[in-house]
DSSP file (Angstrom, degrees, kcal/mol; ACC not computed):
  #  RESIDUE AA STRUCTURE BP1 BP2  ACC     N-H-->O    O-->H-N    N-H-->O    O-->H-N    TCO  KAPPA ALPHA  PHI   PSI    X-CA   Y-CA   Z-CA
    1    1 A X     >        0   0    0      0, 0.0     4,-2.4     0, 0.0     5,-0.2   0.000 360.0 360.0 360.0 -39.2   42.6  -10.2   77.7
    2    2 A X  H  >  +     0   0    0      1,-0.2     4,-2.2     2,-0.2     5,-0.1   0.877 360.0  51.4 -63.2 -36.5   41.7  -11.4   74.2
    3    3 A X  H  > S+     0   0    0      2,-0.2     4,-2.3     1,-0.2    -1,-0.2   0.915 109.7  48.6 -67.2 -42.8   40.6   -8.0   73.3
    4    4 A X  H  > S+     0   0    0      2,-0.2     4,-2.2     1,-0.2    -2,-0.2   0.889 112.1  49.6 -63.6 -40.5   43.9   -6.4   74.5
    5    5 A X  H  X S+     0   0    0     -4,-2.4     4,-2.4     2,-0.2    -1,-0.2   0.899 110.7  50.1 -65.0 -41.6   45.9   -9.0   72.6
    6    6 A X  H  X S+     0   0    0     -4,-2.2     4,-2.3    -5,-0.2    -2,-0.2   0.922 112.1  47.1 -64.9 -43.8   43.9   -8.4   69.4
    7    7 A X  H  X S+     0   0    0     -4,-2.3     4,-2.2     2,-0.2    -2,-0.2   0.900 113.5  47.7 -65.7 -40.7   44.4   -4.6   69.7
    8    8 A X  H  X S+     0   0    0     -4,-2.2     4,-2.5     2,-0.2    -1,-0.2   0.895 111.3  51.0 -68.8 -37.6   48.1   -4.9   70.4
    9    9 A X  H  X S+     0   0    0     -4,-2.4     4,-2.3     2,-0.2    -2,-0.2   0.919 111.8  47.2 -64.2 -43.1   48.5   -7.4   67.5
   10   10 A X  H  X S+     0   0    0     -4,-2.3     4,-2.3     2,-0.2    -2,-0.2   0.878 111.8  51.2 -65.7 -37.4   46.7   -5.0   65.1
   11   11 A X  H  X S+     0   0    0     -4,-2.2     4,-2.3     2,-0.2    -2,-0.2   0.922 110.3  48.3 -65.0 -44.2   48.8   -2.1   66.4
   12   12 A X  H  X S+     0   0    0     -4,-2.5     4,-2.3     2,-0.2    -2,-0.2   0.927 113.2  47.4 -62.7 -45.3   52.1   -4.0   65.8
   13   13 A X  H  X S+     0   0    0     -4,-2.3     4,-2.6     1,-0.2    -1,-0.2   0.880 111.1  51.6 -63.6 -38.9   51.0   -5.0   62.2
   14   14 A X  H  X S+     0   0    0     -4,-2.3     4,-2.6     2,-0.2    -1,-0.2   0.909 110.5  48.8 -64.2 -41.6   49.9   -1.5   61.4
   15   15 A X  H  X S+     0   0    0     -4,-2.3     4,-2.6     2,-0.2    -2,-0.2   0.901 111.6  48.9 -65.0 -41.2   53.4   -0.2   62.6
   16   16 A X  H  X S+     0   0    0     -4,-2.3     4,-2.2     2,-0.2    -2,-0.2   0.928 112.8  48.2 -63.8 -44.0   55.2   -2.8   60.5
   17   17 A X  H  X S+     0   0    0     -4,-2.6     4,-2.0     2,-0.2    -2,-0.2   0.918 112.8  47.7 -61.5 -44.1   53.1   -1.9   57.5
   18   18 A X  H  X S+     0   0    0     -4,-2.6     4,-2.3     1,-0.2    -2,-0.2   0.901 110.7  51.5 -63.5 -42.2   53.7    1.8   58.0
   19   19 A X  H  X S+     0   0    0     -4,-2.6     4,-1.9     1,-0.2    -1,-0.2   0.888 109.4  51.1 -62.8 -38.8   57.4    1.3   58.4
   20   20 A X  H  X S+     0   0    0     -4,-2.2     4,-1.3     1,-0.2    -1,-0.2   0.891 110.4  48.4 -65.7 -39.6   57.5   -0.7   55.2
   21   21 A X  H  < S+     0   0    0     -4,-2.0    -2,-0.2     1,-0.2    -1,-0.2   0.888 111.2  49.9 -68.0 -38.7   55.7    2.0   53.3
   22   22 A X  H  < S+     0   0    0     -4,-2.3    -2,-0.2     1,-0.2    -1,-0.2   0.890 114.1  44.5 -67.8 -38.5   58.0    4.7   54.6
   23   23 A X  H  < S+     0   0    0     -4,-1.9     2,-0.6    -5,-0.2    -1,-0.2   0.687  91.5  96.2 -79.9 -18.9   61.2    2.8   53.7
   24   24 A X  S  < S-     0   0    0     -4,-1.3     2,-0.5    -5,-0.1    -4,-0.0  -0.617  72.6-139.5 -78.6 114.2   59.9    1.8   50.2
   25   25 A X        -     0   0    0     -2,-0.6     2,-0.6     1,-0.0    -2,-0.1  -0.609  12.6-149.6 -75.3 125.4   61.3    4.2   47.7
   26   26 A X        -     0   0    0     -2,-0.5     2,-0.4     0, 0.0    -1,-0.0  -0.854  10.9-160.7 -97.4 119.7   58.6    5.0   45.1
   27   27 A X        -     0   0    0     -2,-0.6     3,-0.1     1,-0.1     6,-0.0  -0.800  18.6-119.4 -99.8 140.5   60.0    5.8   41.7
   28   28 A X        -     0   0    0     -2,-0.4     5,-0.1     1,-0.1    -1,-0.1  -0.284  48.2 -75.5 -69.2 163.7   58.0    7.7   39.1
   29   29 A X    >   -     0   0    0      1,-0.1     3,-1.5     3,-0.1     4,-0.5  -0.196  48.1-107.0 -57.1 154.4   57.2    5.9   35.8
   30   30 A X  G >  S+     0   0    0      1,-0.3     3,-1.2     2,-0.2    -1,-0.1   0.861 116.8  56.2 -53.4 -42.9   60.1    5.8   33.4
   31   31 A X  G 3  S+     0   0    0      1,-0.3    -1,-0.3    10,-0.1    11,-0.1   0.727 109.1  46.5 -67.9 -20.9   58.7    8.4   31.0
   32   32 A X  G <  S+     0   0    0     -3,-1.5     2,-0.3     2,-0.1    -1,-0.3   0.373  85.6 108.2-103.8   5.7   58.4   11.0   33.8
   33   33 A X  S <  S-     0   0    0     -3,-1.2     2,-0.1    -4,-0.5     5,-0.1  -0.626  72.3-118.6 -80.5 139.4   61.9   10.5   35.3
   34   34 A X        +     0   0    0     -2,-0.3     2,-0.2     4,-0.1     3,-0.1  -0.417  61.5  95.5 -74.1 153.5   64.3   13.4   34.7
   35   35 A X  S  > S-     0   0    0      1,-0.1     4,-2.2    -2,-0.1     5,-0.2  -0.624  79.6 -89.0 143.5 160.4   67.5   12.7   32.8
   36   36 A X  H  > S+     0   0    0      1,-0.2     4,-2.3     2,-0.2     5,-0.2   0.874 120.9  53.8 -65.8 -39.2   69.1   12.8   29.3
   37   37 A X  H  > S+     0   0    0      1,-0.2     4,-2.1     2,-0.2    -1,-0.2   0.896 110.9  46.0 -63.7 -39.9   68.0    9.3   28.4
   38   38 A X  H  > S+     0   0    0      2,-0.2     4,-2.8     1,-0.2     5,-0.2   0.899 110.4  53.1 -69.7 -41.2   64.4   10.0   29.2
   39   39 A X  H  X S+     0   0    0     -4,-2.2     4,-2.3     1,-0.2    -2,-0.2   0.910 111.2  46.7 -60.5 -42.0   64.5   13.3   27.4
   40   40 A X  H  X S+     0   0    0     -4,-2.3     4,-2.7     2,-0.2    -1,-0.2   0.910 111.3  51.7 -66.8 -41.3   65.8   11.6   24.3
   41   41 A X  H  X S+     0   0    0     -4,-2.1     4,-2.5     1,-0.2    -2,-0.2   0.927 111.6  46.9 -60.2 -46.1   63.2    8.8   24.6
   42   42 A X  H  X S+     0   0    0     -4,-2.8     4,-2.3     1,-0.2    -1,-0.2   0.894 112.2  50.0 -64.7 -39.8   60.4   11.4   24.8
   43   43 A X  H  X S+     0   0    0     -4,-2.3     4,-2.4    -5,-0.2    -2,-0.2   0.904 111.3  49.3 -65.0 -40.9   61.7   13.4   21.8
   44   44 A X  H  X S+     0   0    0     -4,-2.7     4,-2.4     2,-0.2    -2,-0.2   0.921 111.8  48.3 -63.2 -44.1   62.0   10.2   19.8
   45   45 A X  H  X S+     0   0    0     -4,-2.5     4,-2.2     1,-0.2    -2,-0.2   0.897 111.6  49.7 -63.7 -39.9   58.4    9.2   20.7
   46   46 A X  H  X S+     0   0    0     -4,-2.3     4,-2.3     2,-0.2    -1,-0.2   0.901 110.9  50.1 -65.2 -41.0   57.2   12.7   19.8
   47   47 A X  H  X S+     0   0    0     -4,-2.4     4,-2.4     2,-0.2    -2,-0.2   0.898 110.7  49.2 -63.7 -41.2   59.0   12.6   16.5
   48   48 A X  H  X S+     0   0    0     -4,-2.4     4,-2.3     2,-0.2    -2,-0.2   0.904 111.5  49.3 -65.1 -41.2   57.5    9.2   15.6
   49   49 A X  H  X S+     0   0    0     -4,-2.2     4,-2.2     2,-0.2    -2,-0.2   0.912 111.5  49.1 -64.6 -42.0   54.0   10.4   16.5
   50   50 A X  H  X S+     0   0    0     -4,-2.3     4,-2.2     2,-0.2    -2,-0.2   0.908 111.3  49.4 -63.4 -43.0   54.5   13.5   14.4
   51   51 A X  H  X S+     0   0    0     -4,-2.4     4,-2.4     2,-0.2    -2,-0.2   0.897 110.4  51.0 -63.8 -40.5   55.7   11.4   11.4
   52   52 A X  H  X S+     0   0    0     -4,-2.3     4,-2.2     2,-0.2    -2,-0.2   0.912 110.2  49.0 -64.2 -42.2   52.7    9.0   11.7
   53   53 A X  H  X S+     0   0    0     -4,-2.2     4,-2.3     2,-0.2    -2,-0.2   0.902 111.1  50.5 -63.9 -40.6   50.3   11.9   11.8
   54   54 A X  H  X S+     0   0    0     -4,-2.2     4,-2.8     1,-0.2     5,-0.2   0.914 109.7  50.6 -62.8 -43.0   52.0   13.4    8.7
   55   55 A X  H  X S+     0   0    0     -4,-2.4     4,-2.8     1,-0.2    -2,-0.2   0.911 110.1  49.9 -61.4 -42.2   51.7   10.1    6.9
   56   56 A X  H  X S+     0   0    0     -4,-2.2     4,-1.9     2,-0.2    -1,-0.2   0.922 113.4  45.0 -64.5 -43.7   48.0    9.8    7.7
   57   57 A X  H  X S+     0   0    0     -4,-2.3     4,-2.0     2,-0.2    -2,-0.2   0.920 115.4  47.8 -65.2 -43.3   47.3   13.3    6.4
   58   58 A X  H  X S+     0   0    0     -4,-2.8     4,-3.1     1,-0.2     5,-0.3   0.900 108.9  54.5 -64.6 -40.4   49.4   12.8    3.3
   59   59 A X  H  X S+     0   0    0     -4,-2.8     4,-2.1    -5,-0.2   102,-0.6   0.906 108.5  48.6 -60.1 -42.4   47.7    9.4    2.6
   60   60 A X  H  X S+     0   0    0     -4,-1.9     4,-1.8     2,-0.2    -1,-0.2   0.923 115.1  44.2 -64.4 -44.5   44.3   11.0    2.7
   61   61 A X  H  X S+     0   0    0     -4,-2.0     4,-2.2     1,-0.2    -2,-0.2   0.931 115.0  47.5 -66.8 -46.2   45.3   13.8    0.3
   62   62 A X  H  X S+     0   0    0     -4,-3.1     4,-2.8     1,-0.2     5,-0.2   0.835 108.4  56.1 -67.0 -31.6   47.2   11.5   -2.1
   63   63 A X  H  X S+     0   0    0     -4,-2.1     4,-2.5    -5,-0.3     5,-0.2   0.933 109.7  44.9 -63.8 -45.8   44.3    9.1   -2.1
   64   64 A X  H  X S+     0   0    0     -4,-1.8     4,-2.6     2,-0.2    -2,-0.2   0.885 113.3  52.2 -64.4 -37.6   41.9   11.8   -3.2
   65   65 A X  H  X S+     0   0    0     -4,-2.2     4,-2.7     2,-0.2     5,-0.2   0.947 111.4  44.7 -63.1 -49.6   44.5   13.0   -5.8
   66   66 A X  H  X S+     0   0    0     -4,-2.8     4,-2.3     2,-0.2     5,-0.2   0.939 116.8  45.7 -62.0 -48.0   44.9    9.5   -7.3
   67   67 A X  H  X S+     0   0    0     -4,-2.5     4,-2.0    -5,-0.2    -1,-0.2   0.906 114.5  48.4 -62.0 -41.9   41.2    8.9   -7.4
   68   68 A X  H  X S+     0   0    0     -4,-2.6     4,-2.7    -5,-0.2    -2,-0.2   0.896 111.7  48.8 -65.6 -41.2   40.4   12.3   -8.8
   69   69 A X  H  X S+     0   0    0     -4,-2.7     4,-2.4     2,-0.2    -2,-0.2   0.885 109.9  51.4 -68.6 -38.0   43.1   12.1  -11.6
   70   70 A X  H  X S+     0   0    0     -4,-2.3     4,-1.4    -5,-0.2    -1,-0.2   0.925 113.0  46.1 -63.9 -42.5   41.9    8.6  -12.6
   71   71 A X  H  X S+     0   0    0     -4,-2.0     4,-0.9     1,-0.2     3,-0.3   0.934 112.5  50.1 -63.2 -46.3   38.4   10.0  -12.9
   72   72 A X  H ><>S+     0   0    0     -4,-2.7     5,-1.9     1,-0.2     3,-0.6   0.859 103.8  60.1 -60.8 -36.5   39.6   13.1  -14.8
   73   73 A X  H ><5S+     0   0    0     -4,-2.4     3,-1.4     1,-0.3    -1,-0.2   0.917 104.6  48.6 -59.2 -42.7   41.6   10.9  -17.2
   74   74 A X  H 3<5S+     0   0    0     -4,-1.4    -1,-0.3    -3,-0.3    -2,-0.2   0.705 108.3  56.2 -71.4 -17.9   38.4    9.2  -18.3
   75   75 A X  T <<5S-     0   0    0     -4,-0.9    -1,-0.3    -3,-0.6    -2,-0.2   0.240 140.9 -61.8 -96.7  12.2   36.7   12.6  -18.8
   76   76 A X  T < 5S-     0   0    0     -3,-1.4    -3,-0.2    -4,-0.1     2,-0.2   0.408  96.4 -38.3 130.4  -4.2   39.3   13.8  -21.2
   77   77 A X  S   <S-     0   0    0     -5,-1.9    -2,-0.2    -8,-0.1    -3,-0.1  -0.692  75.4 -50.7 140.5 168.3   42.8   13.9  -19.5
   78   78 A X        -     0   0    0     23,-0.3     2,-0.4    -2,-0.2    -9,-0.1  -0.319  50.8-126.1 -70.6 154.3   44.7   14.7  -16.4
   79   79 A X        -     0   0    0      1,-0.1    -1,-0.1     2,-0.1    -6,-0.1  -0.835   8.5-157.2-103.3 140.8   44.2   17.9  -14.5
   80   80 A X  S    S+     0   0    0     -2,-0.4     2,-0.4    19,-0.1    17,-0.1   0.210  74.5  77.3 -95.7  13.5   47.1   20.3  -13.7
   81   81 A X     >  -     0   0    0      1,-0.1     4,-0.7     2,-0.0     3,-0.1  -0.986  62.2-156.0-131.0 131.8   45.1   21.9  -10.9
   82   82 A X  H >>>S+     0   0    0     -2,-0.4     5,-2.3     1,-0.2     3,-0.7   0.870  94.4  59.3 -71.3 -37.1   44.4   20.6   -7.4
   83   83 A X  H >45S+     0   0    0      1,-0.3     3,-0.6     2,-0.2    -1,-0.2   0.819  98.2  59.6 -65.6 -29.1   41.2   22.6   -6.8
   84   84 A X  H 345S+     0   0    0      1,-0.2    -1,-0.3    -3,-0.1    -2,-0.2   0.843 108.9  45.3 -63.3 -32.9   39.6   21.1   -9.9
   85   85 A X  H <<5S-     0   0    0     -3,-0.7    -1,-0.2    -4,-0.7    -2,-0.2   0.546 115.4-116.4 -86.1  -8.6   40.0   17.7   -8.2
   86   86 A X  T <<5 +     0   0    0     -4,-0.6     2,-0.4    -3,-0.6    -3,-0.2   0.790  69.1 141.4  75.1  27.9   38.7   19.0   -4.8
   87   87 A X      < -     0   0    0     -5,-2.3     2,-0.4    -6,-0.1    -1,-0.3  -0.881  29.4-176.3-108.1 133.4   42.1   18.3   -3.3
   88   88 A X        -     0   0    0     -2,-0.4     2,-0.1    -3,-0.1     3,-0.1  -0.993  22.5-130.1-129.9 126.8   43.7   20.6   -0.7
   89   89 A X        -     0   0    0     -2,-0.4     6,-0.1     1,-0.1   -31,-0.1  -0.404  36.3 -94.8 -71.5 148.1   47.1   20.0    0.7
   90   90 A X    >   -     0   0    0      1,-0.1     3,-1.8    -2,-0.1    -1,-0.1  -0.279  35.1-115.1 -58.3 150.4   47.6   20.2    4.5
   91   91 A X  T 3  S+     0   0    0      1,-0.3    -1,-0.1    -3,-0.1    -2,-0.1   0.795 114.2  53.0 -60.5 -30.4   48.7   23.6    5.7
   92   92 A X  T 3  S+     0   0    0      2,-0.0    19,-2.5    18,-0.0     2,-0.4   0.253 101.8  72.0 -92.9  14.6   52.1   22.2    6.9
   93   93 A X  E <  S-A  110   0A   0     -3,-1.8     2,-0.6    17,-0.2    17,-0.3  -0.993  72.5-137.8-131.9 136.7   53.0   20.7    3.6
   94   94 A X  E     -A  109   0A   0     15,-2.8    15,-2.3    -2,-0.4     2,-0.4  -0.811  21.4-141.6 -92.1 123.0   54.0   22.3    0.3
   95   95 A X  E     -A  108   0A   0     -2,-0.6     2,-0.5    13,-0.2    13,-0.2  -0.690  14.4-169.9 -86.6 135.5   52.3   20.8   -2.7
   96   96 A X  E     -A  107   0A   0     11,-2.7    11,-2.5    -2,-0.4     2,-0.5  -0.967   7.4-167.7-123.0 112.5   54.4   20.4   -5.9
   97   97 A X  E     +A  106   0A   0     -2,-0.5     2,-0.4     9,-0.2     9,-0.2  -0.887   7.2 179.0-107.7 125.7   52.3   19.4   -9.0
   98   98 A X  E     -A  105   0A   0      7,-2.8     7,-3.2    -2,-0.5     2,-0.4  -0.968   2.5-179.4-124.7 140.7   54.0   18.3  -12.2
   99   99 A X  E     +A  104   0A   0     -2,-0.4     2,-0.3     5,-0.2     5,-0.2  -0.997   8.7 167.5-144.2 135.9   52.2   17.2  -15.3
  100  100 A X  E >   -A  103   0A   0      3,-2.7     3,-1.0    -2,-0.4   -22,-0.1  -0.789  56.1 -73.8-132.4-180.0   53.2   16.0  -18.7
  101  101 A X  T 3  S+     0   0    0     -2,-0.3   -23,-0.3     1,-0.3     3,-0.0   0.844 125.0  18.2 -45.9 -55.2   51.3   14.3  -21.5
  102  102 A X  T 3  S+     0   0    0    -25,-0.1    21,-2.8    20,-0.0     2,-0.3   0.253 124.3  43.6-109.6  13.2   50.7   10.8  -20.1
  103  103 A X  E <   -AB 100 122A   0     -3,-1.0    -3,-2.7    19,-0.2     2,-0.3  -0.994  51.3-165.6-152.8 158.0   51.4   11.4  -16.4
  104  104 A X  E     -AB  99 121A   0     17,-2.1    17,-2.6    -2,-0.3     2,-0.4  -0.990  12.5-167.2-142.4 144.4   50.7   13.7  -13.5
  105  105 A X  E     -AB  98 120A   0     -7,-3.2    -7,-2.8    -2,-0.3     2,-0.5  -0.997   9.8-162.9-141.4 134.3   52.5   13.8  -10.1
  106  106 A X  E     -AB  97 119A   0     13,-2.6    13,-2.7    -2,-0.4     2,-0.5  -0.976   9.3-170.2-116.6 125.5   51.8   15.4   -6.7
  107  107 A X  E     -AB  96 118A   0    -11,-2.5   -11,-2.7    -2,-0.5     2,-0.5  -0.961   7.0-157.7-114.3 131.4   54.6   15.7   -4.2
  108  108 A X  E     -AB  95 117A   0      9,-3.5     9,-2.1    -2,-0.5     2,-0.6  -0.946   6.2-167.4-108.9 121.9   53.9   16.9   -0.7
  109  109 A X  E     -AB  94 116A   0    -15,-2.3   -15,-2.8    -2,-0.5     7,-0.1  -0.923  14.8-141.7-112.3 108.8   56.9   18.4    1.2
  110  110 A X  E     -A   93   0A   0      5,-0.7   -17,-0.2    -2,-0.6   -18,-0.0  -0.316  14.3-128.5 -66.8 151.2   56.4   18.8    5.0
  111  111 A X  S    S+     0   0    0    -19,-2.5     2,-0.3     1,-0.0    -1,-0.1   0.843  96.5  38.9 -65.6 -33.8   57.8   21.9    6.7
  112  112 A X  S    S+     0   0    0    -20,-0.3     3,-0.2     3,-0.0    -2,-0.1  -0.883 102.6  28.7-118.9 150.8   59.4   19.6    9.3
  113  113 A X  S    S-     0   0    0     -2,-0.3   -66,-0.0     1,-0.1     0, 0.0  -0.094  77.4-101.4  90.1 167.8   61.1   16.2    8.8
  114  114 A X  S    S+     0   0    0      2,-0.1    23,-0.5    -5,-0.0     2,-0.2   0.365  81.1 108.2-112.0   4.2   62.9   14.8    5.9
  115  115 A X  E     - C   0 136A   0     -3,-0.2    -5,-0.7    21,-0.1     2,-0.3  -0.525  48.6-162.0 -80.6 150.7   60.2   12.5    4.5
  116  116 A X  E     -BC 109 135A   0     19,-3.1    19,-2.1    -2,-0.2     2,-0.4  -0.944   6.7-147.4-127.8 153.4   58.4   13.3    1.3
  117  117 A X  E     +BC 108 134A   0     -9,-2.1    -9,-3.5    -2,-0.3     2,-0.4  -0.979  19.1 179.3-123.3 132.6   55.1   12.0    0.0
  118  118 A X  E     -BC 107 133A   0     15,-2.5    15,-3.4    -2,-0.4     2,-0.4  -0.994  13.2-169.6-138.1 140.0   54.4   11.5   -3.7
  119  119 A X  E     -BC 106 132A   0    -13,-2.7   -13,-2.6    -2,-0.4     2,-0.4  -0.985  10.4-173.0-124.7 139.5   51.5   10.2   -5.8
  120  120 A X  E     -BC 105 131A   0     11,-2.6    11,-2.0    -2,-0.4     2,-0.5  -0.996   9.9-167.9-135.0 138.0   51.8    9.6   -9.5
  121  121 A X  E     -BC 104 130A   0    -17,-2.6   -17,-2.1    -2,-0.4     2,-0.4  -0.994  14.5-179.1-124.4 125.4   49.1    8.6  -12.0
  122  122 A X  E     -BC 103 129A   0      7,-2.9     7,-3.0    -2,-0.5     2,-0.8  -0.933  28.3-130.0-124.2 146.2   50.3    7.4  -15.5
  123  123 A X  E     - C   0 128A   0    -21,-2.8     2,-0.6    -2,-0.4     5,-0.2  -0.873  28.0-175.7 -93.7 112.8   48.3    6.3  -18.5
  124  124 A X  E >  S- C   0 127A   0      3,-2.7     3,-0.9    -2,-0.8    -2,-0.0  -0.943  75.7 -19.0-113.4 112.0   49.8    3.0  -19.6
  125  125 A X  T 3  S-     0   0    0     -2,-0.6    -1,-0.2     1,-0.2     3,-0.1   0.921 128.9 -53.5  54.2  47.0   48.2    1.8  -22.8
  126  126 A X  T 3  S+     0   0    0      1,-0.2     2,-0.5    -3,-0.2    -1,-0.2   0.666 118.3 112.1  62.7  21.4   45.3    4.1  -22.2
  127  127 A X  E <   -C  124   0A   0     -3,-0.9    -3,-2.7     2,-0.0     2,-0.2  -0.983  66.1-132.5-122.1 118.8   44.7    2.7  -18.7
  128  128 A X  E     -C  123   0A   0     -2,-0.5     2,-0.4    -5,-0.2    -5,-0.2  -0.511  25.2-175.4 -73.4 135.6   45.4    5.1  -15.8
  129  129 A X  E     -C  122   0A   0     -7,-3.0    -7,-2.9    -2,-0.2     2,-0.3  -0.994   3.1-167.6-131.0 137.5   47.4    3.6  -13.0
  130  130 A X  E     +C  121   0A   0     -2,-0.4     2,-0.3    -9,-0.2    -9,-0.2  -0.903  10.6 175.9-129.8 155.4   48.3    5.3   -9.7
  131  131 A X  E     -C  120   0A   0    -11,-2.0   -11,-2.6    -2,-0.3     2,-0.4  -0.986  15.9-150.0-151.8 149.5   50.6    4.8   -6.8
  132  132 A X  E     -C  119   0A   0     -2,-0.3    26,-2.7    26,-0.3     2,-0.3  -0.983  22.8-179.9-122.8 137.4   51.5    6.8   -3.6
  133  133 A X  E     -CD 118 157A   0    -15,-3.4   -15,-2.5    -2,-0.4     2,-0.4  -0.897  19.7-149.6-136.3 160.6   54.9    6.5   -2.1
  134  134 A X  E     +CD 117 156A   0     22,-2.5    22,-2.3    -2,-0.3     2,-0.3  -0.992  38.9 115.1-130.7 140.8   56.9    7.8    0.9
  135  135 A X  E     -C  116   0A   0    -19,-2.1   -19,-3.1    -2,-0.4     2,-0.4  -0.941  54.9 -80.2-175.3-165.7   60.6    8.4    0.9
  136  136 A X  E    S+C  115   0A   0     18,-0.3   -21,-0.1    -2,-0.3     2,-0.1  -0.927  81.5   0.9-123.6 147.1   63.5   10.9    1.2
  137  137 A X  S    S-     0   0    0    -23,-0.5     2,-0.4    -2,-0.4    -2,-0.1  -0.398 109.9 -23.1  80.0-157.4   65.0   13.1   -1.5
  138  138 A X        -     0   0    0     -2,-0.1    -2,-0.1     1,-0.0     2,-0.1  -0.760  69.1-118.6 -92.4 134.3   63.7   13.3   -5.1
  139  139 A X        -     0   0    0     -2,-0.4     3,-0.1     1,-0.1    15,-0.1  -0.431  26.9-151.2 -70.5 146.1   61.8   10.3   -6.4
  140  140 A X        -     0   0    0      1,-0.3    12,-0.2    13,-0.2     2,-0.1   0.136  49.0 -30.3 -91.2-147.9   63.3    8.5   -9.4
  141  141 A X        -     0   0    0     10,-0.1     2,-0.8     1,-0.1    12,-0.3  -0.423  56.5-130.0 -71.8 144.9   61.6    6.6  -12.1
  142  142 A X        -     0   0    0     10,-0.1     9,-0.2    -2,-0.1    10,-0.1  -0.858  28.4-144.7 -96.1 107.1   58.3    4.8  -11.3
  143  143 A X        -     0   0    0     -2,-0.8     7,-3.4     8,-0.3     2,-0.6  -0.357   4.6-132.7 -75.4 152.7   58.7    1.3  -12.6
  144  144 A X  E     -E  149   0B   0      5,-0.2     2,-0.5    -2,-0.1     5,-0.2  -0.928  28.9-179.9-103.5 117.2   55.8   -0.7  -14.1
  145  145 A X  E >   -E  148   0B   0      3,-3.1     3,-2.2    -2,-0.6    -2,-0.0  -0.976  65.4 -21.3-124.0 121.9   55.7   -4.2  -12.5
  146  146 A X  T 3  S-     0   0    0     -2,-0.5    -1,-0.1     1,-0.3     3,-0.1   0.860 127.7 -49.8  51.3  41.5   53.1   -6.8  -13.5
  147  147 A X  T 3  S+     0   0    0      1,-0.2     2,-0.4    -3,-0.0    -1,-0.3   0.517 119.1 108.4  79.5   4.1   50.8   -4.2  -14.8
  148  148 A X  E <  S-E  145   0B   0     -3,-2.2    -3,-3.1   -19,-0.1     2,-0.4  -0.916  71.5-121.6-116.6 142.0   51.1   -2.1  -11.6
  149  149 A X  E     -E  144   0B   0     -2,-0.4    -5,-0.2    -5,-0.2     2,-0.2  -0.666  37.7-161.2 -76.6 130.3   52.8    1.2  -11.2
  150  150 A X        -     0   0    0     -7,-3.4     2,-0.1    -2,-0.4   -19,-0.1  -0.629  20.2 -94.2-112.5 170.6   55.5    0.9   -8.4
  151  151 A X        -     0   0    0     -2,-0.2    -8,-0.3    -9,-0.2     3,-0.1  -0.470  47.9 -97.2 -79.0 152.7   57.5    3.2   -6.2
  152  152 A X    >   -     0   0    0    -12,-0.2     3,-2.1     1,-0.1   -10,-0.1  -0.239  57.0 -75.8 -62.6 158.8   60.9    4.4   -7.2
  153  153 A X  T 3  S+     0   0    0    -12,-0.3   -13,-0.2     1,-0.3    -1,-0.1  -0.334 122.8  22.9 -56.8 135.6   63.9    2.5   -5.8
  154  154 A X  T 3  S+     0   0    0      1,-0.3   -18,-0.3    -3,-0.1     2,-0.3   0.344 107.4  95.7  87.1  -6.1   64.5    3.5   -2.1
  155  155 A X    <   -     0   0    0     -3,-2.1    -1,-0.3   -20,-0.1     2,-0.3  -0.763  60.5-149.4-110.1 160.1   60.9    4.6   -1.7
  156  156 A X  E     -D  134   0A   0    -22,-2.3   -22,-2.5    -2,-0.3    -4,-0.1  -0.932  27.9 -85.4-132.4 157.7   58.0    2.5   -0.3
  157  157 A X  E     -D  133   0A   0     -2,-0.3     2,-0.6   -24,-0.2   -24,-0.3  -0.254  31.0-148.7 -59.3 139.1   54.3    2.3   -0.8
  158  158 A X        -     0   0    0    -26,-2.7   -26,-0.3   -40,-0.2    -1,-0.1  -0.960  26.8-119.3-107.3 116.3   52.1    4.6    1.2
  159  159 A X        -     0   0    0     -2,-0.6     2,-0.3     1,-0.1   -96,-0.1  -0.322  27.6-133.4 -59.0 131.7   48.7    2.9    1.9
  160  160 A X        -     0   0    0    -98,-0.1     2,-0.2   -97,-0.1  -100,-0.1  -0.663  18.3-114.2 -88.3 141.6   45.9    4.9    0.3
  161  161 A X        -     0   0    0   -102,-0.6     2,-0.2    -2,-0.3     3,-0.1  -0.481  35.6-106.5 -71.3 142.1   42.8    5.7    2.4
  162  162 A X    >   -     0   0    0     -2,-0.2     3,-1.7     1,-0.1    -1,-0.1  -0.477  44.2 -98.9 -67.8 138.5   39.6    4.0    1.1
  163  163 A X  T 3  S+     0   0    0      1,-0.3    -1,-0.1    -2,-0.2     3,-0.1  -0.301 105.5  13.9 -60.4 139.8   37.3    6.6   -0.6
  164  164 A X  T 3  S+     0   0    0      1,-0.2     2,-0.4    -3,-0.1    -1,-0.3   0.462 105.9 105.3  77.8   0.1   34.5    7.8    1.6
  165  165 A X    <   -     0   0    0     -3,-1.7     2,-0.3     3,-0.0    -1,-0.2  -0.912  52.5-158.0-116.1 141.9   36.1    6.4    4.8
  166  166 A X        -     0   0    0     -2,-0.4     3,-0.1    -3,-0.1     2,-0.1  -0.821  32.1 -95.7-111.8 155.4   37.8    8.3    7.5
  167  167 A X        -     0   0    0     -2,-0.3     2,-0.1     1,-0.1    -1,-0.0  -0.410  54.0 -93.9 -64.6 144.6   40.3    7.1   10.0
  168  168 A X        -     0   0    0      1,-0.1     2,-0.2    -2,-0.1    -1,-0.1  -0.410  42.5-124.4 -63.8 131.1   38.7    6.2   13.3
  169  169 A X        -     0   0    0     -2,-0.1     3,-0.1     1,-0.1    -1,-0.1  -0.498  22.4-122.5 -77.0 145.0   38.8    9.1   15.6
  170  170 A X        -     0   0    0      1,-0.2    -1,-0.1    -2,-0.2     2,-0.0  -0.155  49.9 -60.1 -75.8 178.3   40.4    8.6   19.0
  171  171 A X              0   0    0      1,-0.1    -1,-0.2     0, 0.0     0, 0.0  -0.337 360.0 360.0 -62.1 141.0   38.6    9.2   22.3
  172  172 A X              0   0    0     -3,-0.1    -1,-0.1    -2,-0.0    -2,-0.0   0.453 360.0 360.0 -82.4 360.0   37.5   12.8   22.7
């Protein structure tokens, strides 16, 4: 009798559990649900990821540009050529190089998006100073603050990659 009671109790509990599972609506994760709100969320996330990747590539190129121009300045003056510095712009960005007597500037214009990346190196009292910035539109004047070259109004500093270091690669 105890065996029969135990089997019937297990059968009843199994049926209740099965009934609960059948009645429980399982919803997919938010990101995989169809709908206009989800589509917009996914598009926004994709845009943010693309912008971050562009910033990282631009930061690496502008870092090499600033370091190369500072080195070139001590060897006789700024260079008006990227290949002399060993700098190559990313394929999806158009490089615009401008140079005048005491300054040189590289602007990277991505094919997509409205951000621009600019690096400028100026000789201030025979000391080269460089800065990299990110913003929209055309950069204005680069102010000198406390002995440092700053970004134009409305633009913000773009962190430069340390020489000889690469960003950590994600999982393969």
